[in-house]
Each structure stands twice: as C-alpha cells, then as structure tokens.
Residue frames relative to the residue before (quaternion, step in Angstrom):
aa qw qx qy qz dx dy dz
M 1.0000 0.0000 0.0000 0.0000 0.00 0.00 0.00
R 0.3782 -0.7453 0.5076 0.2093 3.54 -0.74 1.16
V 0.5428 0.5658 -0.4485 0.4291 3.80 0.99 -0.26
A 0.6593 0.5274 -0.3484 0.4072 3.53 0.85 -0.99
E 0.6814 0.4777 -0.2838 0.4765 3.62 1.12 -0.57
G 0.6490 -0.5686 0.3160 0.3945 3.66 1.20 0.17
D 0.4111 0.7571 -0.4264 0.2758 3.50 1.29 0.14
H 0.2985 -0.8183 0.4515 0.1934 3.58 -0.26 1.13
Q 0.6265 0.5378 -0.3405 0.4498 3.53 1.21 -0.61
A 0.5803 0.5431 -0.3192 0.5161 3.62 1.25 -0.68
F 0.6793 0.4753 -0.3264 0.4540 3.60 0.82 -0.81
A 0.6164 0.5211 -0.3448 0.4792 3.60 0.97 -0.86
A 0.6507 0.5038 -0.3390 0.4560 3.72 0.87 -0.69
L 0.6323 0.5123 -0.3210 0.4845 3.50 1.04 -0.80
L 0.6347 0.5509 -0.3148 0.4410 3.50 0.89 -0.94
L 0.6547 0.5058 -0.2903 0.4810 3.59 0.91 -0.93
E 0.6976 0.5130 -0.2825 0.4127 3.50 0.81 -1.00
Y 0.8336 0.2725 -0.0971 0.4706 3.55 0.91 -1.09
H 0.3550 0.7257 -0.5071 0.3003 3.53 1.35 0.06
P 0.6567 0.5528 -0.3274 0.3949 3.70 0.55 -1.04
L 0.6478 0.4784 -0.3159 0.5018 3.63 0.94 -1.11
A 0.7019 0.4305 -0.3351 0.4580 3.74 0.49 -0.85
Y 0.6682 0.5051 -0.3448 0.4237 3.54 0.77 -0.72
R 0.6681 0.4936 -0.2946 0.4725 3.63 0.93 -0.93
T 0.5870 0.5475 -0.3248 0.5001 3.63 1.16 -0.52
A 0.6996 0.4446 -0.2862 0.4806 3.55 0.80 -1.03
L 0.6690 0.5216 -0.3199 0.4220 3.56 0.83 -0.90
K 0.6396 0.5329 -0.3090 0.4599 3.60 1.09 -0.87
L 0.7125 0.4296 -0.2692 0.4851 3.68 1.10 -0.73
T 0.7883 0.3765 -0.1891 0.4483 3.51 0.96 -0.73
N 0.2424 -0.8181 0.4832 0.1963 3.50 1.28 -0.50
D 0.6821 0.4014 -0.2993 0.5330 3.56 1.23 0.73
A 0.4841 -0.7190 0.4308 0.2510 3.43 -0.63 1.26
W 0.6414 0.5386 -0.3233 0.4405 3.58 1.05 -0.91
Q 0.6870 0.4686 -0.2852 0.4766 3.53 0.72 -1.18
A 0.6212 0.5280 -0.3598 0.4537 3.63 0.88 -0.78
E 0.6953 0.4514 -0.3338 0.4488 3.66 0.70 -0.65
D 0.6086 0.5115 -0.3329 0.5070 3.58 1.13 -0.71
V 0.6093 0.5203 -0.3749 0.4664 3.66 0.92 -0.57
V 0.7148 0.4774 -0.3149 0.4024 3.56 0.76 -1.00
Q 0.6009 0.5659 -0.3421 0.4491 3.44 1.12 -0.75
E 0.6668 0.5084 -0.2875 0.4629 3.52 0.93 -0.79
V 0.6178 0.5647 -0.3048 0.4545 3.45 1.11 -0.90
F 0.7480 0.4127 -0.2495 0.4559 3.50 0.75 -1.02
L 0.5117 0.6015 -0.4020 0.4635 3.48 1.31 -0.23
K 0.6280 0.5274 -0.3045 0.4845 3.50 1.07 -1.15
V 0.6218 0.5531 -0.3631 0.4191 3.69 0.80 -1.04
W 0.6803 0.5281 -0.2885 0.4183 3.50 0.85 -1.23
L 0.7198 0.4643 -0.2530 0.4498 3.47 0.90 -1.10
K 0.7268 0.3716 -0.2348 0.5277 3.57 1.10 -0.47
R 0.2654 0.8148 -0.4842 0.1769 3.73 1.37 0.28
S 0.5998 0.5941 -0.3729 0.3851 3.72 0.99 -0.46
T 0.6780 0.5120 -0.2105 0.4835 3.45 1.36 -0.68
L 0.5092 0.6857 -0.4172 0.3106 3.55 1.25 -0.43
P 0.6366 0.5048 -0.4073 0.4172 3.76 0.73 -0.52
Q 0.6696 0.4954 -0.3232 0.4492 3.72 1.03 -0.18
I 0.5174 0.6202 -0.3797 0.4512 3.54 1.37 -0.17
E 0.2942 -0.7967 0.5094 0.1382 3.59 -0.56 1.02
N 0.7730 0.1055 -0.0311 0.6248 3.55 1.17 -0.82
F 0.2195 -0.8021 0.5355 0.1472 3.58 -0.01 1.48
R 0.6050 0.5746 -0.3836 0.3958 3.64 0.74 -0.72
A 0.7095 0.4216 -0.3061 0.4745 3.60 0.65 -0.94
W 0.6393 0.5263 -0.3460 0.4411 3.66 1.12 -0.78
L 0.6708 0.5102 -0.3359 0.4206 3.45 0.96 -0.71
V 0.6098 0.5513 -0.3216 0.4699 3.56 1.17 -0.71
T 0.6427 0.5296 -0.3200 0.4518 3.51 1.14 -0.79
I 0.6637 0.5013 -0.2849 0.4765 3.49 0.94 -0.96
T 0.5936 0.5751 -0.3257 0.4591 3.61 1.05 -0.80
T 0.7093 0.4253 -0.2783 0.4884 3.57 0.89 -1.10
H 0.6392 0.5324 -0.3680 0.4155 3.61 0.87 -0.66
V 0.6522 0.5016 -0.3444 0.4522 3.53 1.00 -0.71
I 0.6343 0.5170 -0.3564 0.4510 3.66 1.03 -0.76
Y 0.6633 0.4991 -0.3293 0.4500 3.59 0.91 -0.91
D 0.6471 0.5113 -0.3390 0.4527 3.51 0.94 -0.70
M 0.5935 0.5683 -0.3261 0.4673 3.59 1.15 -0.77
L 0.7125 0.4816 -0.2511 0.4442 3.49 0.86 -1.15
R 0.5997 0.5335 -0.3531 0.4806 3.53 1.19 -0.69
K 0.6864 0.4809 -0.3047 0.4524 3.57 0.73 -0.89
Q 0.6003 0.5330 -0.3697 0.4679 3.72 1.08 -0.65
H 0.6813 0.5087 -0.2831 0.4437 3.44 0.89 -1.16
A 0.5967 0.5456 -0.3228 0.4919 3.68 1.10 -0.81
E 0.6868 0.4623 -0.3171 0.4627 3.68 0.67 -1.09
K 0.6102 0.5075 -0.3784 0.4763 3.88 0.93 -0.79
G 0.6985 0.4905 -0.3246 0.4076 3.59 0.74 -0.89
H 0.6748 0.4842 -0.3201 0.4558 3.52 1.01 -0.90
L 0.6199 0.5338 -0.3527 0.4543 3.67 1.16 -0.57
A 0.6393 0.5133 -0.3362 0.4635 3.56 0.96 -0.86
S 0.6390 0.5256 -0.3325 0.4526 3.70 0.98 -0.87
W 0.6589 0.5474 -0.2998 0.4199 3.41 0.97 -0.95
I 0.6625 0.4734 -0.3056 0.4937 3.54 0.95 -1.02
K 0.6453 0.5160 -0.3631 0.4306 3.67 0.84 -0.83
E 0.6181 0.5573 -0.3111 0.4588 3.68 1.00 -0.89
L 0.6972 0.4651 -0.2676 0.4755 3.73 1.16 -0.79
E 0.5191 0.6555 -0.4639 0.2927 3.64 0.94 -0.47
P 0.6551 0.4539 -0.4027 0.4501 3.83 0.65 -0.37
L 0.6197 0.4986 -0.3553 0.4911 3.55 1.05 -0.64
Q 0.6300 0.5095 -0.4031 0.4254 3.67 0.76 -0.72
Q 0.6400 0.5218 -0.3212 0.4637 3.68 0.87 -0.85
L 0.6640 0.4660 -0.2980 0.5031 3.66 0.90 -0.82
S 0.7177 0.4491 -0.3097 0.4327 3.47 0.65 -0.82
Q 0.5975 0.5962 -0.3185 0.4313 3.57 1.09 -0.48
Q 0.6311 0.5303 -0.2746 0.4951 3.37 1.29 -0.81
T 0.8024 0.3711 -0.1158 0.4528 3.36 0.85 -1.15
M 0.7924 0.3002 -0.1688 0.5035 3.62 1.12 -0.37
G 0.4881 -0.6960 0.4246 0.3115 3.58 1.24 0.22
E 0.8195 -0.2501 0.1737 0.4855 3.61 -0.88 -0.87
G 0.5370 -0.6617 0.4443 0.2766 3.43 1.06 -0.07
N 0.2602 0.8202 -0.4742 0.1864 3.63 1.18 0.34
A 0.6045 0.5724 -0.3251 0.4487 3.54 1.11 -0.89
F 0.6840 0.4704 -0.3094 0.4638 3.57 0.92 -1.00
E 0.6776 0.4894 -0.3334 0.4362 3.52 0.71 -0.83
E 0.5825 0.5378 -0.3898 0.4686 3.61 1.08 -0.55
L 0.6596 0.4991 -0.3007 0.4748 3.63 0.93 -1.07
V 0.6702 0.4547 -0.3426 0.4761 3.69 0.67 -0.79
G 0.5811 0.5364 -0.3876 0.4737 3.73 1.02 -0.60
Q 0.6854 0.4871 -0.3328 0.4268 3.53 0.78 -0.96
A 0.6334 0.5453 -0.3024 0.4583 3.54 1.07 -0.96
V 0.6383 0.5454 -0.3027 0.4510 3.61 0.96 -0.76
E 0.6214 0.5838 -0.2862 0.4372 3.41 1.03 -1.01
R 0.7269 0.4723 -0.1999 0.4566 3.55 1.18 -0.83
L 0.5018 0.6532 -0.4228 0.3778 3.52 1.52 0.10
S 0.5535 -0.5504 0.4547 0.4289 3.60 -1.12 0.11
P 0.6538 -0.5443 0.2780 0.4460 3.62 -0.94 0.51
K 0.6955 0.4591 -0.3430 0.4334 3.72 0.92 -0.75
Q 0.5675 0.5758 -0.3677 0.4595 3.58 1.12 -0.48
R 0.6492 0.4960 -0.2893 0.4988 3.61 0.91 -1.12
Q 0.6868 0.4454 -0.3566 0.4502 3.58 0.66 -0.87
A 0.6338 0.5483 -0.3554 0.4140 3.62 0.80 -0.84
F 0.6488 0.5326 -0.2849 0.4628 3.54 1.02 -1.16
S 0.6840 0.5087 -0.2828 0.4398 3.52 0.80 -1.19
L 0.6697 0.4833 -0.3069 0.4730 3.75 0.81 -0.90
I 0.7677 0.3250 -0.2447 0.4951 3.62 0.49 -1.02
K 0.8038 0.3446 -0.2450 0.4185 3.82 0.38 -0.85
K 0.7198 0.4105 -0.2548 0.4985 3.70 1.06 -0.62
E 0.8162 0.2975 -0.1400 0.4751 3.51 0.79 -0.96
G 0.5194 -0.7373 0.3459 0.2586 3.60 1.24 -0.07
Y 0.3956 0.7183 -0.4848 0.3043 3.48 1.38 0.44
S 0.5043 -0.5934 0.5141 0.3595 3.57 -1.23 0.42
R 0.6385 -0.5154 0.3895 0.4183 3.60 -1.22 0.21
E 0.6424 0.5119 -0.3487 0.4513 3.60 1.01 -0.50
E 0.5962 0.5425 -0.3196 0.4980 3.61 1.15 -0.88
A 0.7217 0.4202 -0.2972 0.4629 3.58 0.68 -0.96
A 0.5933 0.5313 -0.4116 0.4431 3.63 0.97 -0.53
K 0.6630 0.4640 -0.3577 0.4660 3.66 0.88 -0.74
L 0.6653 0.5231 -0.3340 0.4150 3.53 0.81 -0.74
M 0.6916 0.4440 -0.2305 0.5210 3.58 1.26 -0.84
Q 0.3617 -0.7353 0.5008 0.2789 3.57 1.25 -0.34
V 0.5856 0.5063 -0.3938 0.4957 3.58 0.93 0.94
S 0.5877 -0.5555 0.3929 0.4378 3.60 -1.27 0.16
P 0.6690 -0.4976 0.4074 0.3726 3.47 -1.36 0.27
E 0.6164 0.5137 -0.3276 0.4988 3.51 1.12 -0.61
T 0.5720 0.5595 -0.3551 0.4834 3.68 1.05 -0.60
V 0.6674 0.5239 -0.2611 0.4603 3.54 0.85 -1.09
K 0.6577 0.4962 -0.3072 0.4762 3.48 0.93 -0.99
S 0.6208 0.5623 -0.3241 0.4398 3.60 0.98 -0.76
H 0.6984 0.4623 -0.2618 0.4796 3.42 0.88 -1.14
L 0.6548 0.5126 -0.3348 0.4433 3.65 1.01 -0.58
D 0.6280 0.5376 -0.3326 0.4539 3.50 1.08 -0.90
L 0.6468 0.5188 -0.3054 0.4682 3.62 0.97 -0.93
A 0.7100 0.4588 -0.3102 0.4351 3.56 0.89 -0.97
M 0.6029 0.5276 -0.3604 0.4778 3.62 1.08 -0.70
R 0.6494 0.5132 -0.3103 0.4675 3.75 0.81 -0.84
S 0.6511 0.5111 -0.3055 0.4706 3.59 1.00 -0.75
I 0.6522 0.5278 -0.2889 0.4611 3.55 1.05 -1.10
R 0.7185 0.4433 -0.2835 0.4548 3.45 0.84 -0.81
A 0.6352 0.4892 -0.3639 0.4741 3.48 0.89 -0.61
Y 0.6266 0.5331 -0.3465 0.4507 3.59 0.91 -0.73
C 0.6798 0.4559 -0.3194 0.4776 3.73 0.86 -0.96
I 0.6341 0.5562 -0.3411 0.4150 3.59 0.85 -0.94
S 0.6412 0.5173 -0.3049 0.4778 3.58 1.00 -0.98
R 0.7747 0.3825 -0.2293 0.4483 3.73 0.92 -0.54
I 0.7810 0.1187 -0.1132 0.6026 3.46 1.25 -0.21
G 0.6302 -0.5550 0.3878 0.3801 3.55 -1.34 0.54
L 0.6456 -0.5535 0.3659 0.3780 3.53 -1.23 0.52
G 0.6238 0.5569 -0.3175 0.4470 3.61 1.05 -0.67
V 0.6282 0.4944 -0.2823 0.5303 3.57 1.02 -0.91
L 0.6465 0.5560 -0.3229 0.4107 3.63 0.93 -0.90
L 0.6122 0.5633 -0.2806 0.4788 3.49 1.15 -1.01
L 0.6690 0.4731 -0.2802 0.5001 3.55 0.70 -1.13
T 0.7513 0.3861 -0.2923 0.4484 3.71 0.54 -0.89
L 0.5544 0.5656 -0.4024 0.4592 3.60 1.10 -0.37
A 0.6151 0.5403 -0.3189 0.4774 3.61 1.01 -0.77
I 0.6328 0.5189 -0.3257 0.4734 3.65 1.11 -0.76
A 0.7597 0.4437 -0.1830 0.4389 3.45 0.83 -1.15
R 0.3914 0.7564 -0.4709 0.2299 3.53 1.22 -0.41
Q 0.7103 0.4819 -0.2578 0.4436 3.63 0.68 -1.21
K 0.7261 0.4362 -0.2742 0.4553 3.70 0.93 -0.79
Y 0.8400 0.2316 -0.0381 0.4891 3.47 0.85 -1.07
F 0.7978 0.2100 -0.1165 0.5530 3.56 0.94 -0.57
C-alpha cells in the first residue's frame, strides 16, 4: 500500500474515498456537523500517523469506523471530565462567594478590571469571550457566528481567559482575585 510508504497522493485518494464514511459515522454519533468534521480530521491524522501498520489491516472500512468511534468516545469522555472539573471548581468557590459578597459588596471594581482586561484582548479573543462567557452561546454556536471551527473558538477563548487572569493577577493579589472571581462567577465565568 502506497500510503504506508508515505505517499501523499495515495493518502489524498484514501481521504477522498473514506472521508464520507468517517463523517457519516461521526455525525451519527455526535449529531453535530462541526464536531463530526473535527473528529474526521483527528481520525485521518491518526491514519496518517499509523500508516506503517495499514498493510496489516484486513478490513480498512471496519478499522476506520472503529477508530472514528474511539475518537468520539475519547472526545465525549474529555468533555464530561471538563464539565465535572468546572462543577467541582464552582462548588469549591461557593464559600468564597459568600465571604466576598459580605466584604466586597457588588464587586464593581472587579467588573471594571475584567472590562479593562477584555479591552486588551485581540478582536477574535474578545468576540469568543463575549459570545460564550457574556452571552451564553455554546462553543458550536459561537463557531458558527464567528465562521470558524469550534476548536478555533476554544483556542481563542483559552487564550482570552489566560490573558484576563494574567491581567487581573498583575493588578491585584491572588487572595483578592479568588474572592472577586467568586463574585463575578455568575456574570462572567
């Protein structure tokens, strides 16, 4: 098999032939066109990286469906873990929120600081932050509005959050930051 030898044209032909099968499988399991396309990209990256083992595979179609299914399950496990970590983090901050509301009132100073940090973001980071954190859109919905992939939105949002945190930490102490993050959790985070 020429793909196993690293032939890019043979890989392109393989991609054209089997992309619909991987995409249909991913779409059926995710019910999301954006996620399905992300899954297919990861699947064919795995195919390319494992190209030396391709001659030993007896039924490529079945193997491709299996790889696609595994990628989806890994993605779902990761999403589930991320939601669990977020819920745990929010629960840990609840006592801080009560304390901070008593000692810091409405948290206007923090909102002002976050606003300054947001203004310093790149336009794409600002847009991703605003759509997801302020307006409540999902990553997929924000991706459609921004006309980029959900992974690109995730990247912009991750960079924005790091930048906002770094800006806030540089302006206030870490203890105060934790207290004010608890206040702003409902509005921004």
